[in-house]
TORLUMRO-398493 format. One record per residue (C-alpha): residue number from 0; x, y, z; residue in one letter. Coordinates in steps of 0.5 Angstrom, whole numbers, padded with zeros to 4 digits. Layout:
<tinus>
  pos      X      Y      Z  code
  NUM      X      Y      Z     A
...
</tinus>
This chain:
<tinus>
  pos      X      Y      Z  code
    0   0020   0013   0058     M
    1   0016   0007   0058     K
    2   0010   0011   0055     K
    3   0014   0012   0049     K
    4   0016   0005   0048     K
    5   0009   0003   0049     F
    6   0007   0008   0043     W
    7   0012   0005   0039     K
    8   0010  -0002   0040     R
    9   0003   0000   0038     V
   10   0005   0004   0032     G
   11   0009  -0002   0030     I
   12   0003  -0007   0031     F
   13  -0001  -0002   0027     I
   14   0004  -0002   0021     L
   15   0005  -0010   0022     D
   16  -0003  -0011   0022     F
   17  -0004  -0007   0015     F
   18   0003  -0009   0012     E
   19   0004  -0016   0014     V
   20  -0002  -0019   0016     F
   21  -0008  -0016   0012     T
   22  -0004  -0018   0005     P
   23  -0003  -0025   0008     A
   24  -0010  -0026   0010     I
   25  -0013  -0023   0004     A
   26  -0008  -0027  -0001     F
   27  -0010  -0033   0003     S
   28  -0017  -0032   0002     L
   29  -0016  -0030  -0005     L
   30  -0013  -0037  -0006     F
   31  -0018  -0041  -0003     I
   32  -0024  -0037  -0007     A
   33  -0020  -0038  -0013     F
   34  -0019  -0046  -0012     I
   35  -0027  -0046  -0010     V
   36  -0028  -0042  -0017     Q
   37  -0024  -0047  -0021     V
   38  -0027  -0053  -0017     F
   39  -0034  -0051  -0018     Y
   40  -0033  -0049  -0025     R
   41  -0030  -0056  -0028     Y
   42  -0034  -0060  -0023     F
   43  -0041  -0057  -0021     L
   44  -0044  -0051  -0023     V
   45  -0040  -0044  -0024     P
   46  -0041  -0039  -0019     L
   47  -0041  -0032  -0019     T
   48  -0038  -0029  -0012     W
   49  -0031  -0032  -0013     P
   50  -0029  -0028  -0018     L
   51  -0032  -0021  -0015     E
   52  -0029  -0023  -0008     F
   53  -0022  -0025  -0011     T
   54  -0022  -0018  -0015     L
   55  -0023  -0014  -0008     I
   56  -0018  -0019  -0005     A
   57  -0013  -0017  -0010     F
   58  -0014  -0010  -0009     I
   59  -0013  -0011  -0002     W
   60  -0007  -0015  -0003     T
   61  -0003  -0011  -0008     T
   62  -0004  -0004  -0004     L
   63  -0002  -0007   0003     F
   64   0003  -0011   0000     G
   65   0006  -0005  -0004     A
   66   0006  -0001   0003     C
   67   0011  -0007   0006     F
   68   0015  -0007   0000     A
   69   0016   0001   0001     M
   70   0018  -0001   0009     R
   71   0025  -0004   0006     D
   72   0026  -0001  -0001     S
   73   0024  -0008  -0004     S
   74   0020  -0005  -0009     H
   75   0022  -0005  -0017     V
   76   0027   0000  -0019     K
   77   0030   0002  -0025     F
   78   0036   0005  -0023     G
   79   0041   0005  -0029     L
   80   0042   0013  -0029     I
   81   0042   0013  -0021     Y
   82   0047   0007  -0020     D
   83   0052   0011  -0024     M
   84   0051   0017  -0020     A
   85   0056   0020  -0015     K
   86   0053   0019  -0007     P
   87   0052   0027  -0007     K
   88   0048   0026  -0013     T
   89   0044   0020  -0011     K
   90   0042   0024  -0005     I
   91   0039   0030  -0009     W
   92   0036   0025  -0014     M
   93   0032   0022  -0008     R
   94   0031   0028  -0005     I
   95   0028   0031  -0011     I
   96   0024   0024  -0013     G
   97   0021   0024  -0006     N
   98   0019   0031  -0005     F
   99   0015   0030  -0012     L
  100   0012   0024  -0009     L
  101   0010   0027  -0003     I
  102   0007   0033  -0006     I
  103   0003   0028  -0011     S
  104   0000   0024  -0005     F
  105  -0002   0030  -0001     C
  106  -0005   0033  -0007     I
  107  -0009   0027  -0009     A
  108  -0011   0025  -0002     L
  109  -0017   0029   0000     F
  110  -0020   0028  -0007     P
  111  -0019   0021  -0007     T
  112  -0022   0021   0000     Y
  113  -0028   0024  -0003     R
  114  -0029   0020  -0009     Y
  115  -0028   0013  -0004     I
  116  -0034   0017   0000     D
  117  -0038   0018  -0006     F
  118  -0038   0011  -0008     M
  119  -0041   0009  -0001     S
  120  -0048   0009  -0005     F
  121  -0046   0003  -0010     K
  122  -0045  -0004  -0008     R
  123  -0042  -0010  -0012     S
  124  -0046  -0014  -0016     N
  125  -0046  -0020  -0013     V
  126  -0044  -0020  -0006     L
  127  -0047  -0013  -0005     K
  128  -0041  -0010  -0001     I
  129  -0041  -0003  -0001     P
  130  -0035   0000  -0006     M
  131  -0032   0005  -0001     N
  132  -0030  -0001   0003     I
  133  -0027  -0005  -0003     A
  134  -0023   0001  -0005     F
  135  -0022   0004   0002     S
  136  -0015   0001   0003     P
  137  -0013   0006  -0002     F
  138  -0013   0011   0003     I
  139  -0009   0007   0008     V
  140  -0004   0006   0002     F
  141  -0003   0013   0001     M
  142  -0003   0015   0008     L
  143   0003   0010   0010     I
  144   0006   0012   0003     M
  145   0006   0019   0005     I
  146   0009   0017   0012     G
  147   0014   0013   0009     R
  148   0017   0017   0004     I
  149   0017   0023   0009     G
  150   0021   0019   0013     Y
  151   0026   0017   0008     N
  152   0026   0025   0006     L
  153   0028   0027   0013     F
  154   0033   0022   0013     I
  155   0036   0024   0007     D
  156   0036   0031   0009     M
  157   0039   0030   0015     K
  158   0045   0026   0011     K
  159   0046   0032   0007     L
  160   0046   0037   0012     Y
  161   0051   0033   0017     R
  162   0055   0032   0010     G
  163   0054   0024   0011     E
  164   0055   0021   0004     L
</tinus>
């Protein structure tokens, strides 16, 4: 029982690391680089590295922030038809939608990994960061989304099976 609690805490820490701490740090660094860029552009000599850094930090912030939004379903939804449906219809809509999403993410996972691995030869122009490091959050994003969507699919299937509506 103690081992189970330990692994649950480790899992929660790993998810918090990717969904809370990493986007917060990436956004903070992005903001600092942006301020440095503006200061140098208007008062000294324009710098080239802040633009590249902010673009990479924006990718990291957006992808890991989307994982956090999926955690508590706070992402943007267009629910005009969904909101008017009956509870059983809503469950079926979620099941079909989540099933399509999980299939899509699973199909795209391996080709995405191969492409990101392929990009290891290319480096960014100014900072010389390997592009596979710049784009690697997309793999983590896909894995977390597969897990979260799979969990939501499991919960909805359980509700449907038990008749909880």
